[in-house]
N, C-alpha and C positions, 0 to 999 in steps of 0.2 A: 620570648620576651619575659621580662619579670612581671609577675602578677601585680596588679594595681593594689595599693593600700586604700581601702575604703573607709570613710568616715560616715557612712550611711548608718543611722541608728539601728536599722535592722540587723546589721552584722555584729552589733554589740551584745546580742542575745546569746545565750549558750548555744554551742553548736548543734546540739541535739533537740533544739526547741522545735515543736511541731510546725510544719509548713515553713521551716526556715529557708529551704531552698526552692524558690519559685521557678517556674519555667523560663520567665524572662523578667527583667527589670531594667529601666532606663538608668542612666548615670547622669547626674546633675551636679553642678558646681555653684559657688557663690557668684560666679560670673553670669551664669544662666539666670539666677534670681534677680541679679542687678539689672540685666537687660530687659527683663519683663517689668520690673518696677519703674524703670526709665519710661517705658511706653505708657504705662498707667499715669505717671506723673505728666506726661506730655499732653494728655487728653485726645490724642490722635489714635484711636482704637481700631477703626476700620481700615480696609485696605489702603496702604499709603506707601511711603518711600521705603520702609523696611521690607515690605512685601516685594517691591520692585528689585531692591538689592539682593534679597534672598533668591528670587527668580534668576537673576543674572549670575550670581555666585554658584548656584547649584548647576546650571547649565554649563558654565564654564569648567566646573570641577570634573564633569564627565565627558565634556567635549562636544556638547551640543550647542546649537546656535541660539535656541530660544527656550525659556522656561515659563511655564504658566502655572502659578500656584492656585490650589483649590481647597476646599474645605475638607476633603478626604481622598484617600486613593480611590474609593468607589465613585465619588462624584467626578473624579478625573477621567475614569473610564467612560462614564455617562457623556461628559462633555465631548470627549474625544470621538466617540461614536456618532454624536449628533454632527460634530464638525466634518467627519467623513461623509456625511450625507445619508446615513442609515435610516431607512424608511420602513413603515409598516409592511409586513409580509416578506421583507428581506431576511436573508439568513447570515449568520456569523458563526464561524467554526471556533469551537473552544475546546480545551482539554477536559476530560472527565474528572481529573484530579486538580482542583483549584478552590480558592474561596468562592462563595456563592455569587458575589456581586460581578465576578468576571462574566458571568452568564446572564444574571438578572438585569444588568444595565441595558442590554439590548431589548429586553422585554418592556422596559419603561418606554422605549421608543416604538413599540408595537412590532419589533422584529423578533426573530426566533433563534435561539442559540441552538447549534447542532454540535452535539458531543462526539468526540473521538477518544479512543484509548490512548494510553501513555505508553512510553517504552518501558521495557522490563529493566533497563539499566538505570536511567537517571530520572525516571518518573516525570519526564516532560512530554509534551505532545508528540505524537508519532507522525512524522512527515508523510510516511507512506500511506497511513490511514487518512490524513488530511486530503490527499489527492483522490481518494475514493469516494468522498462525500460531497465534492463541489459540484453544484448544479447551477442552472441559470438564475437561481435566486440568490446565490452566494455572493456577498459583497466584500467579505473581508475574513481574516484570520486573527485571532488573538493568541499570541505565543507567550504562555506563562513561563517564567524562569522559576521553577519550582525550588523552594528553599535556598534561592540564590544561585542555583545552577543554571547557567544559560541554555536555552533550547538550541536545536540545531538550525541556526538562523540561515545558513547558506542554502540548505534545501528548502526551507520555508520561503525564503526571498525568491527563489527560482519558481516555486509553485505560484506565489503571488503574482509575479511578473508575467508568467505564462497565461494566467487566468485573469489578469486585470483586476486583481484584488488588493485592498489595503492590507497592511501588515502592521498591527498594533502590538508593541511589547507590553505585557503586564510584568513589569519589573517592580512590583510592589515592594518587595524585600530584597532586591538584587543590587543595593547601593554598592558601586565600585566592583561588582562581578565583572569578569572580562570573557570574551568570546575569542578564542584563538589570539591572533595579533591584530584582529580587526578593530576592537574597541570595547569600551565599556558598555554594559547593558544600559539601555536608554539611547543608544546612538545606532542601533542595528536594524531598526525597521523604519517605516514612515513616520511613526511617533511612538512615544512610550508614556507609561504612567508609573509614578512611585507613590508609596504610602509612608506616612510618618507616625503611625501608631506606636505606642510604647513597646511593642514586641519587635520593631524593626531595629536596624543597627543604629539609626539616629531617629529622634522623635521630636515632634512639636506638640504632642498630646493627640490631637486629631488634625490631619492635614494631608495634602497630596500635591503632586507636581506633575504636569505634562511637560515632555520635552520633544522637541522636533527641530528639523533644519529647514522647515518649509514656513516662510514668513506668512504666506496667505492663510495657511492652516493655523499658525499661531494666533493671527488676528481673529479668525473665527472663534477659537476657544476662548480668547479674552472677552469677546462680545457675549458669548453664550453664558459664561460664568458670572457675568454682571448684568442680569436681567435682560440681555439683548440690547443694552444701550450702546449707541454709537457715541453719543455724547449725552450729557445729562438730560433726562426725560425725552430722548429721541429713540424710542424702542422700534427697531426695524426687523428684528428677527425674534423667534421664540427663545427665550433664555430664562434663567432663574438666579436666585442667590447661591452661588457655589464659591464664594470668595474666601480667602484666608484672612485671618485677622493679623493685626500688627503684633500682637503679643506672640502668636504662633510664629510668625516670621522672625522676630527678635530672637526667639528661642532657637529657631532653625539655623540662623546665621552663627550662633554659638556652638550648636552641636555639629555643624558642617566643619568647623575649624578642628574638631576632635575626630571626624570620620575616619580618617587613616588609622588612628590609634584604636579606635573602636573595632575596625576590621582586622587589624593585626591581632588583637586580643582574641577575637572569635576563631581566627584560624589556629592560634596557638593552643586554645582549649580544644578545638577539633582534633589536633594532633595528638593531645593527651588522651582523648577518647579513643582515637584509632588505635593507639598503642595498647591501651588497657583491654581493648576487646579483640586484638588481632588473633589470639588464639582460642577465642570463644567458639565453640562448636555451633551454638544455636542463636548467636547474636551477630547479625551482619551489619557492618558499618556502611555509610553512604558510599555508593559506587560513582566516584567522580571521574568523568571522561577526559581525554587527553585535550580536548577542545575548550575545556572549562577551567576558569580560575574562580572558584566559588568564594563567596564571603561568608558561608555558613550562617545564613540568616536563621536557619533552624538546624538541629542535628537529629535527623531521624534514623534510628536503627530498625532493622527488620528482624523480628523474631520468628524462628521456625516453630510456630505454635503446634504444628501437627506432631512434633516430637515431644510435646509437653502435654500435661494433664489439666492445664489451665489455659484460659484465653488471654489474648492481648488485653482486653478490658480488665480482667482480674489482675493482671500484672500491674496495670496503672493503679488499680485499687490498692494493691500491697505496697507499691512504692509510696502512694500518698499516706499510708499508715505509718511509714517511716519518716514523714515530712518532706518527701520529694515529689515535686509536681511533674507530671508528664502528660502528654495527651496525643490523640490522633491528629494529624494534619493531612488530609481532610477526609470525610466520607466521600464516596463516589457520588457526583452531582446527579447522574441520571436517575438515581433512586429517590431523590428528594420530591416531596409532594408538591412543591412550588412549580415543578416542571411537568406535573401529571397531565395538565391540559394541553401541552405542547402537541404538535401534530406528527410526532414521531413515535413509533412503536419500539422503545428501547428494549433491548434484550441483553441479559447478562453474558451472552455469548459474544456480544459486540465489545465488552470491556473486561476481558480476562485479567489483564495486569493492573488496571486501577482496582478492581475488586480484590485481587490477591494482596496488593499492597495495603489496601484498606484494613484487611484482616490481620496484617503482620506488623504494621508500622506504629512506632510511637516516638515522639520527639523528647529528647532529654533536655534538662536545664542547660542554658547557655546564655551568659550575659557578662557584660564588662567587668563587674565587680566580683564575679565568681572566683573564689579561692581554690588553690589546688587541694586543700583538705576537703572542701566541699565536693569537688569532682571525684576525688578518691572514694568518698562515701557513697556517691551516686553509683559509681562503677561496681563497688563492693556489693551494695545491696541488690542491684540488678542481676549480678552473676549469681548471688546467692539464692535468689528467687528462681531463676531459670534452672540452676542445678538441682534445687530441692524438688521441683515438679517435672523432672525429666521422666519419660515413660520407661 
């Protein structure tokens, strides 16, 4: 596709301006601004008809029956786990390579996350390892679609069905990613969550969405995210304020109309990176499997750091000195202090692939308004750094 012409003031600066190339940046139009202004003028700022329209429109877009909007992707996980009935001392299986709230949401309910390693290929949760850690305390599995690449959902669904476990998709950044010919992310498990932070393919600032085909589950989620209200001041279950604002929903409706365009752009930019690095000895591009049609929510390369005299972190610093943002997505969770009190004795031997990927990986800039000139600059500078510091 042709690259978009951006009128963002950031891009009017000289090309070599420091920090000119961010890791991610949302794309807004005057239509987005007008939609938000209309909400402000209406005086209806809390959850209302725009939220309801956004829920229905997003669910329809991906092929789910129900959408439940929340204040963030993280609260969407928390609400979902409570609706699944997760209780204190229960266990939920999560990948070691994901954002922290995938695991900490369970802890807010008194439950325990159980980490398993990722695969060497697509960096998603390893179904074989999942089967090895299921106990009589296990209640569910959270399948993260890392970087927009769908996890091996057929194998995970088989495990979940055989062990009577719920299967929650963490599709935080997997908007319009597909799994085989089965369907879009968000329709492959018992329920799914999405995030709309500014790094995602579409954004509302802060916001999330739960999708499901189960009406009873959807009604539970709606009740939990609204203080546990069945109707005004009739609190029947434990809930809290996890609602989305009307401003966020208005923006979401506008962004949703452009989502196909956003994803097409990301795939086009990923193809450019793939071609640029195809002959690079020490820079490995994402390994997309046959069952995946990814949206490239991020573009992580893997650097063969053992062949270099500098570390991945030093590469990130040198790119930053050139005005290019890059970073790790994510550190291995089992090492984080927040999980040190958990009742498992984590060993590095249990997570060889997440630890290896953590050491080698960095995500490169990828966003809708990114120009070919900017991508060329990113590729040239990364190659120069890697070549300069070869052993």
